[in-house]
Structures are given as structure tokens and as C-alpha cells.
N, C-alpha and C positions, 0 to 999 in steps of 0.2 A: 513274278511282276515284273512289267514294265513300268518306265518312268520317265516324266520329263522335269528334269531339272532347269528351272527358269529362273534369268535376274542373276544371273551369279555371275562374278568376278572370276574370266577364268586366267587360269596358268597354265596353259597347257603342256608344261615341261620341256619341251624341246628347245630349241638353245634361240630361244626367242625372250626375251626380257621383258617384255612386254607384258603388260594385265587387259586385255580382252573384258571389256568392261558390259554389263547386261547382255550377256551369250544365254544362249539355250541348247541343255545337249540330252536328246532322247538316246534313252537305254533300251535297247530290245533283246529279249531273249540272253543279258549277261552281257550285251557288247554294245558298243558306242556305236546309232545308226547314222543320227547325224548331230552337226554342231553347227548356230546359227544364230545371228540376234535375236532376244527374246520378243521383239515389234514386229518380226514374222509369224505369218498364219501358221498355228500346227494342227495338223489335219489329225493327229493322232489321237485317239482315246486311250490316253494312260493314264496313271496314277501321276499328281503334280503334284510339286516339290518347289513352292517356291523359297529361294535361299534368298530372297530379299537383302542381295549386294552381299552377302556372303563368299568369300574367297574360297574356288572349287581346284583342285590340282590334283593330281597324280597320285597316287599311294606309294609313301614310300619304300625302297627297298634296301634292307638290310643283309648286307653281302656275307658279314660274319658274325656269326651268334651261335654261342653253345645253348641247349634247350635245356638244361637239367639242372641250372641254379637260380636262384632267387638275386642274387647280386650284394649279399649280407656278408661283410669277410667276416672270415672264420678262419684260425690257423691251421683246421684242418685241411686246408687246402694246398698248404706248404709239405704234407705228409706226416707221418708219425702212424701209431697205433690205429689213432679215432678215423683217418682218412683208408686205412686199408680195411676196419672193422664195416667203415661204409662202402667200399667198392664191393666187400664179400656180399654184404646184403641182397646188394642189386643184383649181385650175379645167380642170386636163387630166385624158385618158382613165386617166392613173397614179395620179393624185392623189384620184380621186372615189374607188376601192375603198379606200384608207387612211384617208380618212375615215369608210368606211361603217363599218370595223372600228371604228376609235375610238368612234364612236358608240353600236356595241353592246358594247364595253366597258366604256362609261359606264353605260348605260340596267340593264345587268348588274348593276353594281355596286351602282348605287341601290335596284335591286330586291330582291339578297340584303342590302342594310342596313334594309328594311325599306317601301322605298314602292313601291307599288300601279300608282301613278297619276302621270304627268307631265305637265306643261301645256312642252312647249318654246319658247324666247322667241326665236327667230332663229338658222336654222343655215344653211353652207354649201351651197350648189346642190342644195337640196331633200332632202339626206341625211338629216332628221328625217322626211320622209314614207315615201322607201323601209324607213324600218328598221322607220316602225310598219307597210306593208303587210305586212312578213314576220313580224311579230308578230299581227297579225292573220287571215293564213295559217297558221299553226302552225308555220311555217319555223324559228322562235324561240322561244323563253320570255322575256317580256318585260314589262313594267309596259306597262298601257294607256298610251298616248300620244295627247296633245291636240298638233298641230304645226299649223305656219304657214310652212311653208316659212323664206325670208329677210324678213327684217322690209323695211319702205319706209318711206324715208324723201326727204329733199328732199337736194340736193345740197349736199355737207358736212356732212350731217345724223348723228348717232351710226350708227355702224355703216358708214355710206358707205365702199364698198372693199373692205368685208370680209365680214360676215355680212349686210349691207342691199344693196337696189337704190335707186336715187334716181334722181330726175329732179325737176325744179322743175315741170313744166308740170301743174295738175289734173287735167284730164283721162287726161295720161298714166299718172298714179300711178293712176285710177282704172281703166285697163285694166290695170294693173300686179294688183291685186286681182279681175278675172275670167279674166289669167292664171292667178293661183295658184288660183281656185277649178276653173280646169280640170285643174289637175294634183294636187287634191284635196287644198288643207291644208283643215282643221279652225276656224281662225280668222284672224284679218290681226293681223300686228305690225307699229305704226309706231312711231317714233320721232321725239317732238314735240321734247326737247330733246337736248341735249348732256349729256354725261357728265365723269366725274370727267378721262378721262385724254384726251378732246382739249377741255377746256377751255382759253380763251385768257388770263382774266383769274382773279386771285387773288378766292376771294369770290363767283365765277361760273360755279358746276360746272354748274348748267341752265339754258343761256343758249337762250333759246327757238331754233329752229331754222326748222319746218314752220309756215306760216303757219294761220289760220283756213279759210281759202278750200282751201287742199292738204290741213290734215286733215279738213274736212267732206267732199271730194271722196271719199277715200279711208272715211269711216264712211257716207257713204252707198251709196256701191255695194256697200262690204260688208255690211250691212242689206238690202241687196236681196236679193245672193244666201243671207242666212239668217246670216252670217257675224257673228261678237261680233268687236269691236277691244280690241286690249291696246294701251297706250302707254307707252314706255321715258318718263317727266318727271319730272324733280329737281331744280322748281321752283316755288312757287307759280303764278308768270305761266304757266309750261308748264301745269301743272292747269288754270289758266282757258283756256286756245287747247284743252287737250284735250276740257275736256269740254264748251264750249262747241260741240268740233265733232261730238261724239255718241258719244267713247271709253265703252267699257263699262266696261273695269280702267284706273286711274292704276298703273302698276308705280313703284316705288320712293318715290315722294311728296316731299309736303316740308310746311311750313307752311300751316296753314286759317287763312280769316278766313270771318265768317258768309255771305259774298257764295259763298265756295267750298263750305262746308258746304249750304250751299242747292242749290248746282248738283250735289252729288254727291246729293244727296235727289231732286231732281227727276231726273234722267237713272237714277237708280237705280243707280250704278256703284259699284262696288268701289273701296279704298284694297288695294293688296297691299305687305305690307311684305319688304324683301330685307335683314337686317340683316347676312347672313352677310359681305358682302365690306366691307359700311359699316365694322363694327367693325373688324377687322383692320387695314382700309387705314389707318384712324384711329387708331389707340392702338398695334400695334405698332412696332416701329423701321424707320427706313429703309434700313436692311443689311438686311434681313428684305426688305419689300414691294420694293422696286427701284423706288421713287416719288420724286419730286423734291420740292423743299418747299412747290413748290404744289397739288399733288397732295395731298399729307398734309394740308395746310389744306383743300383743298376735299372731301377725306372724313369731315374733319371737320364741313364745313357742310350734305353731306348725310347723315350720321346725325345731326345734332341735327332737322333740318328733317322726317325720316321718322319720326324716334322720336316729335316733339310733334304733328306731323302726323295721325300714327296715332291717339295717345292723343285727340286731339281728334275725330277720327273715330268714335272708341269710343263717349266719352263722348255723341255725338248720334247714336249708332245708326245709324252708314254702317259698310255691312259690311266689316270686314278681313281679308283671306286671308293666307297665306304662302308666301315662294319661299326657293328659296336663291341664285338666281342664278349658280347651279353652270357652272362654267369660267371666273370669275372668279379672278383671282390669291386666292388660301387659300382656295376654296372647291370641295373635294372634292366629287365624286358619292354621296358614302355619307354625307354628314353634314347630312341633314336634323332630323335629331336635333338637334342643335344648334340651329334656325330656332326650335324649338318650345321650346327652353331658353331662348333667349333673349327667344321672347316671353313670356312669364311672369315672366322677370327685371327686364326692361328695362320693360314696358309696363304692370304693374300689374294680368295677369289671372293667377287662379288655375291650376297646372298640370292641371287636369280640363279647363278652358275653353281653355289653349291646343290640349289634346289635342283635343278639342270641334273649335276652328279648324281643324287639320290633316287631319281627316279630313273632318266631313260639312260644314261650313260651304266648304270651297274645294271640294267636289262641289257644293253649291249656287251658288256661283261661274260652274262648269262647266256647269252645269245638266245635271249626271246623278247625282244625289241621289237618282234614279228607280234606281238601278242599281250604284249604291258610295256610301260614304263610312261606311256604318257598318254594324252587326251586326243586322240584323234579316231578317225571315222574307222570302222571295223576291227578294232583292238578289243581288247576287254575291259569290262569297265570295271577297272579298280580305281576309285575316285577317295577322296577325300576334303572335309569342307573345314574352315576353320572362319572365324569370327574377323579376324585383325588382317590385314596385308603382310603378308611373310616377307616380301619383297625387301619392307622398308625393316620389317624386325622379326629375328628368323623368330623368337621366341614364342610368337605367332602357333608357332605348330605345336607345342606342347599342351593344348587345351585344342582336341578334334570335336567339331560339333556333328560329324556323320562321319561315317565307312562304308565303302562299298567294295566287295569285292567280289567279282564276277558275277557281277549282276547284283548281288547279296546286299540288301539294306540294313544297315543296323544305325537303327537310330537312338541318338544320345547314348555313344558308345561309352561305359564305365571299365571303371580299374580298378587294384586294389594299388593303391601306394605305399610306399613304404618313406613316411616323411620323415625320420631321420636321417635317411639318405638321402633323401632329395637336400635336406639344409644341406650337409654338408657340400655334397653337389652345386648346390644355387652358390655358395661362396666361392665359388674358383671361375664364374660366370665372367666378373672383370677384371678378373687374373690379366697382369701383363707381365709376357714373357719377353725373352732377351732376341726370340728370333725373327730375321729382315723381315716377313712377312707380317709382321703386325702393324697396323695401322692407328690403332686406337692410342 
């Protein structure tokens, strides 16, 4: 279908903070054909959608999401017999259709909540690749997926035995990249450091796992094939290894010093913020998160490092992107709006810049800003409509009236919410933290 979206209050996602009132966007063959005032005559005989003053924005882009989980807290996420049984089942012929079904439900919820592009961040058995191919073939409607397949790490690294494959030999790790490329991945995900759940010491959630040699072997092979590399990295020492090895994006991040700032600039690497799991795991009761005392302490270390590191990155003109880390405890598929909200609340940026980051900046990090990320002539019609002005209140993004992805219209999008998780997370909305970025 071709559409005329008229009487829209337009925020185009570029670094222009203004809302353009009473605008008309013409969509033809899945792309934006023209943008003009609604008062001008429109010649095309297309389906007309009168937005009646609602707000039209680019679809949100989630740079970091695992696609296999619901966000419900579970002790099995921390390891143990239950986790081993679940992983074993997923790798069976019966398990793969189950995980594919879960991934499909996840990406459908994300799309209906206003996310039109997702970069998945490590999933089981190449389920993300299979679902991407179904979307691209038109078998199912979903967001644009940028996929890595299983993450790659060393033995005992983050995700080893679950969503990652591992080896200690640099040549074997490089061979994994070749194999991933043959299976059709879009980029490579590695895990240079550990995380909260697998930390062995209080205060060291980002213990360096992969060596510089291992990291460089993966990055060199990936870059040879034209693939970018993202690294799970939750400590300053880990960031140094990751950047020296050649990664393109540092996921989660930590404190930066002058040396690390310069390495980011030299590499033209980006810092990807994922506040959505760190905040609730650090600040909600352990009775909710199911974390032990050490994990709670380490969650606060991660949150502190990430916020301060990203603020320093912004001050030094290092590109900062946004992702939710969906599938982590208390991170649902449909809550990208919270990540945008947290970015403005805790990192000292304006609401307009937060939306600009979640759209065009994220597209630039992915190298697809010529395709999506803003409402401009010639780009894919990846659009969302909300009733209230998100520049005045980012909470307007949590209720999306309409979604369009590649020109495919989803009118009155719906998805299943977890009311209990929503209630817990809503209790954090007005939380005041100690960071210098706080304006409220």
C-alpha cells in the first residue's frame, strides 16, 4: 500500500529539536516520497491517514537486545542445573522450533512497541539469523534485524555454555568468524569481560576474560570480511583490551580516562549504553531481582561505571548509542522507551537528543543511516505515531498508536505486557541518583 500521512506534528529524528506542525508525509513503495505542509495539494491517489495532530517520529532502533527471553527474573539465569537443562533442550531438534517461536514473539512485541530496527546481541543456535531471513523474505512481518548469531568468547568467558561459543586458541576463534560469516551473520559479537551474573569477586563484575591476542584475532578476521565487532565489556581494563583489539562498539562500558578516550577516538568506536538492566538490578529489592548480595553490589558498580563513562564519552564527542539488553532480568522486549527516558534523565541530555540518539545516531553506528533512522525523502518508511509530544515528556513513547516498517502499516499495534514487571520498573521512574547528570 501507498499512504499519505497528513496533519502530523513531525519530529524527523535529525539533530533539529523543532517539531514541524501540520506536516504531510507521502509513502510510496515502502519509502518516503515527499514531506510537505499538509496545506499543499497532494496529487497522489493513495490511502489517506489523518493523524489529527498526533506526533510522527522515526521508528526506534535498539542496538543491544538478546531475543530469546521474556525479561522475567529467574535464578536459572545465574547458572546451575536448571540452566544446563534448558540449554541442552534448546540445542535439540525439538528445542530449535521452541526458541524460534520465542524469538518471533519477542521481535513482534518490540515492533508493536515502536522498535523498527534491532541489533541482536548473541542468541542460541543462530535463531536470530533464521528469523531475520523469514522477515527479509516476507514470511513474517518484523523489525529490521542486524544479527551476529551466537557470541564468541574464550573458555569461561561471558555467555560460555549459553548464548556464546568458546575456545582459547586465537586461530580457532578466528575460524568461528569464518563459520559465522558462512551462516550469514551481519556482524560479530564477542565478550571480552565477564558480567554481573558470572563475577567471582565483589567489585569486579567486568573481569577481563579474553586476551588481547584472542580479541585481535576475532576483530582482524571480522574486518577482513567487512563485519563490525561489538564487545560485551564492563570494566576499564576490558575497554582497553577491546579497543586495542579493534572492536567497533563497546557494549555497556565503564569509567574512562584520557587514554581510553583517545583510543575511542583513534578507533572511531562507539560506546553503547544499556541502562535498562543495570538500574533495576542495582536499585530494586533482591527479593524481586533474585540476586545475591555480591551481584547487587556489582550491579551498582556497573551502573556507576556506565553512566559516568558515557557522560565522559559525550563530553569528548565520542559517539554514544542506546540499547536495552532485552532478555536480561527485568528487561522486556517492549521497553526501548525506558532506555530513551533513562538516557535523558541520568546522562544530562535533552529529550530531543535522546530521541535523535535512539533513531539517527543508532542508525549511523550500524552504518544504515542512508536507509533508516530519520524521516527524510528516499529513506525507508520506518515510522511511529504517538498521541502526546515526546519532546515535552518521553513517557509519551510508551503508548504507540501506529507503527510502519518498510512501508508496512500496523494500525493499533498491540503486545502482551507483564504488569508486574511494569509496576516494578515504574517505581524507578522518579528515582534520583547521585550522578552529576541529574537535572531533576
